C-alpha positions as CSV (number, residue, x, y, z in Angstrom):
1,X,3.6,-18.3,24.1
2,X,2.3,-15.2,24.8
3,X,4.7,-12.7,26.6
4,X,3.4,-10.0,29.1
5,X,4.5,-6.5,28.4
6,X,5.8,-6.1,32.2
7,X,6.5,-9.4,33.1
8,X,8.7,-10.1,30.4
9,X,10.6,-7.0,31.0
10,X,11.1,-7.3,34.5
11,X,12.5,-11.1,33.9
12,X,15.3,-9.6,31.6
13,X,16.6,-7.3,34.4
14,X,15.5,-9.2,37.5
15,X,18.7,-11.5,37.8
16,X,20.4,-8.2,37.8
17,X,19.3,-5.2,38.9
18,X,15.7,-4.2,40.8
19,X,12.5,-4.2,38.9
20,X,12.7,-1.4,36.4
21,X,9.9,1.0,35.9
22,X,7.1,0.0,34.1
23,X,6.2,1.0,30.8
24,X,4.0,3.7,29.5
25,X,1.5,3.0,26.6
26,X,-0.9,5.4,25.2
27,X,-3.2,5.8,22.1
28,X,-3.3,8.4,20.4
29,X,-5.9,10.4,17.5
30,X,-7.0,13.1,16.3
31,X,-10.5,14.1,17.6
32,X,-12.8,13.1,14.8
33,X,-10.1,11.7,12.8
34,X,-7.7,8.7,12.0
35,X,-3.9,8.6,12.4
36,X,-1.2,6.6,10.5
37,X,2.4,6.3,9.7
38,X,3.4,7.3,13.0
39,X,6.9,9.0,14.0
40,X,8.7,9.3,17.4
41,X,11.3,10.7,18.5
42,X,13.0,11.2,22.4
43,X,15.3,14.2,23.0
44,X,18.6,12.7,23.7
45,X,19.6,15.4,26.5
46,X,16.1,14.7,27.9
47,X,14.6,11.8,28.0
48,X,11.5,12.9,29.6
49,X,10.8,14.9,26.4
50,X,9.2,12.8,23.4
51,X,7.2,14.4,20.1
52,X,4.5,11.7,18.2
53,X,3.5,12.8,15.0
54,X,1.5,10.9,11.8
55,X,-0.9,12.2,9.2
56,X,-4.7,12.3,9.4
57,X,-5.9,9.7,7.1
58,X,-4.3,7.0,4.7
59,X,-3.9,7.3,1.1
60,X,-4.8,5.6,-1.2
61,X,-7.8,4.5,1.0
62,X,-8.5,7.9,1.9
63,X,-7.6,11.5,2.3
64,X,-4.6,13.3,4.5
65,X,-6.1,16.1,5.4
66,X,-2.6,16.9,7.1
67,X,0.0,16.1,10.1
68,X,-1.0,15.8,13.7
69,X,1.1,15.8,16.1
70,X,1.7,15.3,20.1
71,X,4.4,16.4,22.6
72,X,5.2,15.0,26.3
73,X,7.2,16.5,28.7
74,X,6.6,13.7,31.4
75,X,8.4,10.6,29.5
76,X,5.0,10.1,27.6
77,X,2.6,9.7,30.6
78,X,0.9,12.8,28.9
79,X,0.5,14.0,25.5
80,X,-0.4,17.4,24.1
81,X,-1.4,17.5,20.6
82,X,-2.4,19.6,17.9
83,X,-2.5,19.7,14.2
84,X,0.8,21.0,12.5
85,X,0.9,24.5,10.9
86,X,0.5,23.9,6.9
87,X,3.5,23.8,5.7
88,X,3.2,26.1,2.4
89,X,5.3,28.6,0.0
90,X,5.5,32.1,1.4
91,X,2.3,34.1,0.5
92,X,0.3,31.0,-0.2
93,X,-3.3,31.2,1.2
94,X,-4.7,28.3,-0.6
95,X,-6.3,25.1,1.9
96,X,-3.7,22.0,2.4
97,X,-4.5,19.2,-0.2
98,X,-2.9,16.6,1.7
99,X,0.0,16.0,4.3
100,X,2.1,12.8,4.6
101,X,5.4,11.2,5.4
102,X,6.3,13.0,8.3
103,X,9.5,12.4,10.4
104,X,10.3,13.6,13.9
105,X,14.0,14.8,15.4
106,X,15.4,17.3,17.2
107,X,18.2,19.8,16.5
108,X,21.4,20.4,18.5
109,X,19.4,23.0,20.6
110,X,16.5,20.8,21.5
111,X,14.1,22.2,19.1
112,X,11.7,19.7,18.1
113,X,11.4,19.1,14.2
114,X,9.5,17.5,11.7
115,X,9.9,16.9,7.9
116,X,6.8,16.1,6.0
117,X,5.4,16.3,2.4
118,X,2.8,19.2,2.0
119,X,0.4,20.1,-0.9
120,X,-1.0,23.6,-1.1
121,X,-3.0,24.3,-4.5
122,X,-0.6,23.4,-7.3
123,X,2.2,23.5,-4.6
124,X,3.7,20.5,-3.4
125,X,6.9,19.2,-1.8
126,X,9.2,18.2,1.3
127,X,9.1,20.8,4.1
128,X,11.2,21.3,7.5
129,X,9.1,22.7,10.4
130,X,10.6,24.1,13.0
131,X,8.3,23.7,16.4
132,X,9.9,26.2,19.1
133,X,6.8,27.1,20.1
134,X,3.1,25.2,19.4
135,X,2.9,22.5,16.6
136,X,0.0,25.0,15.2
137,X,2.2,27.9,14.7
138,X,5.7,26.3,13.8
139,X,7.0,27.9,11.0
140,X,8.4,25.5,7.8
141,X,11.0,25.8,5.5
142,X,10.5,24.3,2.0
143,X,13.3,22.2,1.1
144,X,12.4,20.0,-1.9
145,X,9.7,21.7,-4.2
146,X,8.0,19.4,-7.0
147,X,8.7,20.5,-10.7
148,X,7.7,20.2,-14.3
149,X,9.9,20.3,-16.9
150,X,8.8,23.1,-19.7
151,X,10.5,20.9,-22.9
152,X,9.3,17.4,-21.9
153,X,6.5,18.0,-19.8
154,X,7.4,15.1,-17.0
155,X,7.4,16.2,-13.3
156,X,9.5,15.4,-10.6
157,X,7.7,14.6,-7.4
158,X,9.3,14.4,-4.2
159,X,8.1,11.5,-2.2
160,X,9.2,9.4,1.1
161,X,11.6,12.1,3.2
162,X,13.7,10.9,5.7
163,X,15.3,13.2,8.4
164,X,18.3,12.8,10.6
165,X,20.3,15.2,12.7
166,X,24.1,14.1,13.7
167,X,24.5,14.1,17.4
168,X,27.8,12.4,17.5
169,X,30.2,14.1,19.6
170,X,33.5,13.5,17.7
171,X,32.0,14.6,14.3
172,X,33.2,17.7,12.4
173,X,29.5,17.9,11.4
174,X,27.7,17.9,14.8
175,X,24.4,19.6,14.9
176,X,23.8,19.5,10.9
177,X,20.1,18.2,9.7
178,X,20.6,16.0,6.7
179,X,17.1,15.5,5.0
180,X,16.6,12.9,2.2
181,X,13.5,12.2,-0.3
182,X,13.0,10.2,-3.6
183,X,12.8,12.1,-6.7
184,X,10.2,10.5,-9.1
185,X,10.0,11.6,-12.1
186,X,6.6,11.4,-13.5
187,X,4.7,12.1,-16.9
188,X,1.8,13.1,-14.6
189,X,1.1,13.2,-11.2
190,X,-1.2,10.1,-10.0
191,X,-5.0,10.6,-9.6
192,X,-4.3,10.0,-5.8
193,X,-1.2,10.1,-3.3
194,X,0.0,6.5,-2.9
195,X,-1.0,5.4,-6.6
196,X,1.4,4.2,-9.2
197,X,2.6,7.1,-11.2
198,X,2.8,7.2,-15.0
199,X,6.2,7.7,-17.4
200,X,9.5,5.7,-17.6
201,X,10.8,4.3,-14.2
202,X,13.3,7.2,-13.1
203,X,13.8,7.6,-9.4
204,X,16.6,8.8,-7.2
205,X,17.6,9.7,-3.8
206,X,18.5,13.7,-3.1
207,X,19.7,15.1,-0.2
208,X,20.3,18.4,1.3
209,X,22.0,19.2,4.8
210,X,21.4,22.3,7.0
211,X,24.1,23.3,9.1
212,X,22.4,26.1,11.5
213,X,19.8,23.5,12.8
214,X,17.0,23.6,9.8
215,X,16.7,27.1,9.0
216,X,18.3,26.8,5.8
217,X,19.6,23.9,3.3
218,X,22.6,23.9,1.2
219,X,22.4,22.9,-2.3
220,X,20.3,19.5,-3.2
221,X,23.4,16.3,-3.6
222,X,22.5,13.4,-5.5
223,X,23.0,10.5,-3.4
224,X,21.8,7.8,-6.2
225,X,20.3,7.8,-9.5
226,X,19.7,3.9,-10.1
227,X,15.9,4.1,-9.4
228,X,16.5,4.3,-6.0
229,X,13.8,5.4,-3.6
230,X,12.9,5.2,0.0
231,X,16.1,6.2,1.3
232,X,17.4,5.9,5.8
233,X,20.0,7.6,6.8
234,X,22.5,7.1,9.9
235,X,25.5,8.7,11.1
236,X,28.5,6.8,12.4
237,X,31.9,7.6,14.0
238,X,33.6,10.5,12.7
239,X,30.4,12.1,11.2
240,X,30.5,9.2,8.7
241,X,26.5,9.6,6.8
242,X,25.8,6.1,6.1
243,X,22.7,6.0,3.4
244,X,20.4,2.9,2.6
245,X,17.8,2.8,0.0
246,X,15.9,0.3,-2.3
247,X,16.4,-0.3,-5.9
248,X,12.6,0.5,-7.6
249,X,11.6,-2.6,-10.4
250,X,8.3,-1.1,-10.7
251,X,5.8,2.3,-10.2
252,X,4.1,0.5,-7.0
253,X,7.4,0.8,-5.2
254,X,8.5,-3.0,-5.2
255,X,12.0,-3.3,-5.4
256,X,14.6,-6.0,-6.2
257,X,17.1,-4.6,-3.9
258,X,18.4,-2.9,-0.5
259,X,21.7,-1.0,-1.6
260,X,24.3,1.3,0.7
261,X,26.6,4.4,-0.1
262,X,28.9,6.0,2.4
263,X,29.3,9.9,3.1
264,X,32.9,10.8,4.9
265,X,32.5,14.5,4.3
266,X,29.0,15.8,5.4
267,X,27.0,14.5,2.6
268,X,28.7,16.7,0.0
269,X,29.8,13.3,-2.1
270,X,28.9,9.7,-2.0
271,X,31.2,6.5,-2.3
272,X,30.0,3.6,-4.6
273,X,27.0,1.3,-4.2
274,X,27.3,-1.9,-2.0
275,X,24.6,-4.7,-2.1
276,X,22.8,-5.3,1.4
277,X,20.6,-7.8,-0.3
278,X,18.9,-8.6,-3.6
279,X,16.2,-10.7,-4.3
280,X,15.9,-13.2,-6.8
281,X,12.7,-14.8,-9.1
282,X,9.0,-13.8,-7.8
283,X,10.8,-12.4,-4.7
284,X,10.1,-8.7,-3.9
285,X,10.8,-6.2,-1.0
286,X,9.9,-2.7,0.2
287,X,10.0,-0.8,3.4
288,X,14.0,-1.0,4.1
289,X,15.0,0.8,7.4
290,X,18.3,1.4,8.9
291,X,20.2,1.9,12.2
292,X,23.4,2.7,13.7
293,X,25.5,1.5,17.2
294,X,27.5,4.2,18.7
295,X,30.6,1.9,17.8
296,X,29.6,2.2,14.2
297,X,27.8,-1.0,13.5
298,X,25.4,-0.9,11.1
299,X,21.7,-3.0,11.0
300,X,19.2,-3.1,8.1
301,X,16.3,-4.6,7.8
302,X,13.4,-4.7,5.2
303,X,10.0,-7.2,4.3
304,X,10.7,-9.5,1.1
305,X,8.3,-11.4,-0.2
306,X,5.7,-12.6,-3.2
307,X,4.3,-9.6,-4.1
308,X,1.0,-11.3,-5.5
309,X,0.6,-12.6,-2.0
310,X,0.8,-10.8,1.4
311,X,1.2,-14.3,3.4
312,X,4.2,-14.4,2.3
313,X,5.5,-11.3,3.7
314,X,8.9,-12.2,5.7
315,X,11.5,-9.6,7.7
316,X,14.8,-10.1,6.7
317,X,18.2,-8.4,8.5
318,X,21.5,-7.9,7.8
319,X,24.4,-6.5,10.1
320,X,27.5,-4.3,9.1
321,X,30.3,-4.5,11.7
322,X,32.3,-0.8,12.0
323,X,34.8,-1.0,9.1
324,X,33.4,-4.3,7.9
325,X,31.0,-5.6,5.2
326,X,27.4,-6.9,5.1
327,X,26.7,-9.9,6.7
328,X,24.0,-12.3,4.5
329,X,20.2,-11.7,5.2
330,X,18.8,-13.4,8.2
331,X,15.5,-14.2,9.8
332,X,14.3,-12.3,12.8
333,X,12.2,-15.0,14.1
334,X,12.8,-18.3,13.1
335,X,10.0,-19.4,15.4
336,X,7.2,-18.0,13.9
337,X,4.0,-19.9,14.2
338,X,3.1,-22.0,11.1
339,X,1.7,-19.6,8.8
340,X,2.3,-16.1,10.0
341,X,3.3,-12.9,8.2
342,X,6.0,-10.4,9.3
343,X,5.9,-6.8,8.4
344,X,6.7,-2.9,9.0
345,X,9.8,-2.9,10.6
346,X,11.6,-0.4,12.9
347,X,14.8,0.0,14.4
348,X,17.3,1.3,16.7
349,X,21.2,1.0,18.3
350,X,22.4,1.7,21.6
351,X,25.8,0.7,23.2
352,X,24.2,-2.2,24.8
353,X,22.0,-4.1,22.1
354,X,20.0,-3.6,18.8
355,X,15.9,-3.3,18.8
356,X,13.2,-4.0,16.2
357,X,9.9,-3.5,16.3
358,X,7.6,-5.0,13.8
359,X,3.9,-6.7,13.2
360,X,3.4,-10.4,13.4
361,X,0.1,-11.3,11.9
362,X,-1.5,-14.5,12.2
363,X,-5.0,-15.6,10.4
364,X,-7.2,-14.2,13.2
365,X,-4.8,-11.7,15.4
366,X,-2.1,-9.1,14.4
367,X,0.6,-8.0,17.1
368,X,3.4,-5.5,17.4
369,X,6.5,-7.6,18.9
370,X,9.3,-5.8,20.5
371,X,12.9,-7.9,19.6
372,X,16.4,-7.1,20.8
373,X,19.8,-8.8,20.0
374,X,23.2,-8.1,21.4
375,X,24.6,-8.8,18.2
376,X,22.4,-8.4,15.2
377,X,22.6,-12.4,14.9
378,X,19.8,-13.4,16.6
379,X,16.8,-11.8,18.2
380,X,14.9,-12.5,21.1
381,X,11.3,-11.6,22.2
382,X,11.0,-8.8,24.4
383,X,7.4,-8.2,24.8
384,X,4.1,-8.1,23.0
385,X,4.0,-4.3,23.0
386,X,0.2,-4.0,21.0
387,X,-2.6,-6.4,19.4
388,X,-5.9,-6.7,18.2
389,X,-7.8,-10.1,18.4
390,X,-10.1,-10.7,15.2
391,X,-8.0,-8.8,12.7
392,X,-5.4,-11.0,11.1
393,X,-4.2,-12.1,7.6
394,X,-7.9,-11.8,6.1
395,X,-7.6,-8.3,6.4
396,X,-4.4,-6.4,7.9
397,X,-1.9,-5.1,5.0
398,X,1.2,-6.5,5.5
399,X,2.9,-4.4,2.8
400,X,2.6,-1.4,0.1
401,X,2.6,-3.0,-3.3
402,X,0.3,-6.0,-3.4
403,X,-3.4,-5.1,-4.3
404,X,-4.3,-5.0,-0.5
405,X,-4.5,-1.4,0.6
406,X,-5.6,-0.3,-2.8
407,X,-8.4,-3.0,-3.6
408,X,-9.4,-4.8,-0.4
409,X,-12.7,-3.0,0.7
410,X,-12.5,-4.5,4.8
411,X,-8.6,-4.3,4.8
412,X,-6.6,-2.1,7.3
413,X,-3.6,-0.3,6.0
414,X,-1.7,0.9,8.9
415,X,0.9,3.3,6.5
416,X,4.6,2.5,5.4
417,X,6.2,3.3,8.7
418,X,6.2,1.9,12.1
419,X,8.8,3.9,14.2
420,X,11.4,3.1,17.2
421,X,13.4,6.3,19.0
422,X,16.1,5.7,21.9
423,X,17.3,8.6,24.4
424,X,19.1,8.2,27.4
425,X,17.8,5.1,29.6
426,X,14.4,4.8,27.5
427,X,13.1,3.3,24.5
428,X,9.8,4.5,22.7
429,X,7.8,2.7,19.9
430,X,5.0,4.0,17.7
431,X,2.9,2.1,15.2
432,X,-0.5,1.9,14.0
433,X,-3.9,-0.4,15.2
434,X,-7.5,-0.1,14.1
435,X,-10.1,0.8,16.6
436,X,-12.4,-1.6,16.3
437,X,-16.1,-1.6,15.4
438,X,-17.5,-4.9,16.0
439,X,-15.0,-7.4,14.1
440,X,-14.7,-4.4,11.4
441,X,-11.2,-2.6,11.4
442,X,-12.2,1.0,11.9
443,X,-10.2,4.2,11.4
444,X,-6.1,4.2,12.5
445,X,-4.8,5.0,16.1
446,X,-1.0,5.6,16.9
447,X,0.0,3.2,19.9
448,X,2.9,4.7,21.8
449,X,4.8,2.6,24.4
450,X,7.7,4.0,26.7
451,X,9.6,1.7,28.7
452,X,13.4,1.5,29.7
453,X,16.0,0.4,27.8
454,X,16.1,-3.9,28.7
455,X,19.0,-5.8,30.3
456,X,20.5,-8.0,27.5
457,X,20.0,-11.1,28.3
458,X,20.7,-13.9,26.2
459,X,19.9,-13.7,22.2
460,X,18.5,-16.7,20.2
461,X,20.9,-18.3,17.9
């Protein structure tokens, strides 16, 4: 049964409250360009303020020419956008080779922050841009810069950054900006961003913390060195920093497990690795995501499947109650249509519920669906936030590591991320769907839906 966006949200709250405001849906993309791998952030102190950003182009299919960003001051009704000023080393004047992996947040003083990868000439790294004025004039601080070992010739490339600001009132580290990334050791840089790298399988998660809102950063700390990649961050009571990451098994990004480490001293040291999920046989995973609730509960989700077949892709989740252990992985939607695949989850938590957004792809249709759960055990569908007919399993690339996004000429890849953000009484989702030329996917556009947080209702068990 197809669910109407407005009708589903009204029905979820009709018994206890007046009908909530209608969701606000927008489609954003740069003039003459494309938008992929979106991020969205709601200002926790003013939910009318939002930031959305994406990369302009999709490696390895094409070239990402930089980061484009939009802001809204009226809860998503209207948007103003422009290209982000190129993050570059001081004194460099060359053109930007690419920009990627943008993540948005708000500093404690309300300044929008954008973490992203950027390459200018021979210089490449991860930067933090503080958007005190417009996006086109935002200054950027280099946080992790690629380096080459003079003795071995190996290059350390930083990829898959993640950004978090500690906003907890009970945290001794309140206001700290945490920025993490994967450090990949390569014999040589790949010919194209997103392609497999050369050399031994060496990858670690590094993290740096800023105590002044992102103006300066402390020294790097290794979170994990066990082939770790694709970190996600959350903060729980007392300012504990929670990190999940994938353990890689090949140079395309496929992983055999999700692991969790915890820091209780502001990211200076981390406890032992705790397994969240470990794959067996031909099943591998990618795209682990993490969220916390105010009480300290954690929710981790990821996609898994036979990496020779996109159609086997399924999303699984595990929960960890505050002070407890990780649960066994569970499916999100046991009532999936026969033959459907799930892909690209995003998660967020409030004091009322967990929220999860993901793509559900059938033979001839791709939908982005919002789910809700009171306990992380059973999820119920809230609404279909966006959909495309005629784009289905034959074209939509459901993960990053099968041949789809590299070799299928008519395939559509949305990038490596979707996004959810919560703030005040609102929820915002950002995801990519193709603009359509006939029945063939064309360029990507970011769909943003801002809606009031739905009532709980009865979660499916």
